[in-house]
Phi, psi and omega in degrees: 000318181294318178296321179298315180296321177297320178292320180295318185273358179296124180082005181257164189287311181089207185259151176211189183297318179296319178296321177294320178296319178298321178296319179295317179297319178299315180298317180296316179298320179293318179296317178297319179294325180284320184279327186301139181269344183280149183287332181286342178291342177297331182287355175289346177296326184293309175295328178296317179295319179297316179294324178294317178296316179298320180296315178293325175300316179296317182295323184267001182290147175259356179274080187296320183298315181295319180293323177293323177296317178299315180295320179295321176300315179298315180295322178295319182289333184253009185296321180297314181296315181296323180290326176295315178297321179296318179296315179297321178296316180295320178295321179296320179291333182262008188295337180280334183255336186226155170245147182244130179236155178253132178295131181290342183268311186244001179063025175280139177278129181242132180257128178230152179292146179282156172078021180260003180080205179280124184228154172271127182249131176252123179293129182289343184269309186249357179066019174288138179251135177214156185251132178216161177263124181265000000 
């Protein structure tokens, strides 16, 4: 079975970030259509089916250059959102060792160690000094 799948997918594009996003959107649409009590929510099956077909078309495509361009376009359009989520995730992971403050002048996030008492913080970008309790 594994050899057969390797032969089928040989030279094909496969999955990427855009494909994963499309799969998530399809799942969300299907769940909303199943849970929804309104009769018009049944029509969410049609866009879900269309996105699912498009996703499989992209995965099985042999036009690698075109699929890479589509994925790059998606990554360019979502880079700001993804970087914000990545920053928040990193701050959440470091919350036990560091506190994060925002500079009142330029809104730059400054990281300082926790448990140092009241400290003077100098913004590395604009050199504004402000006092906070860490």
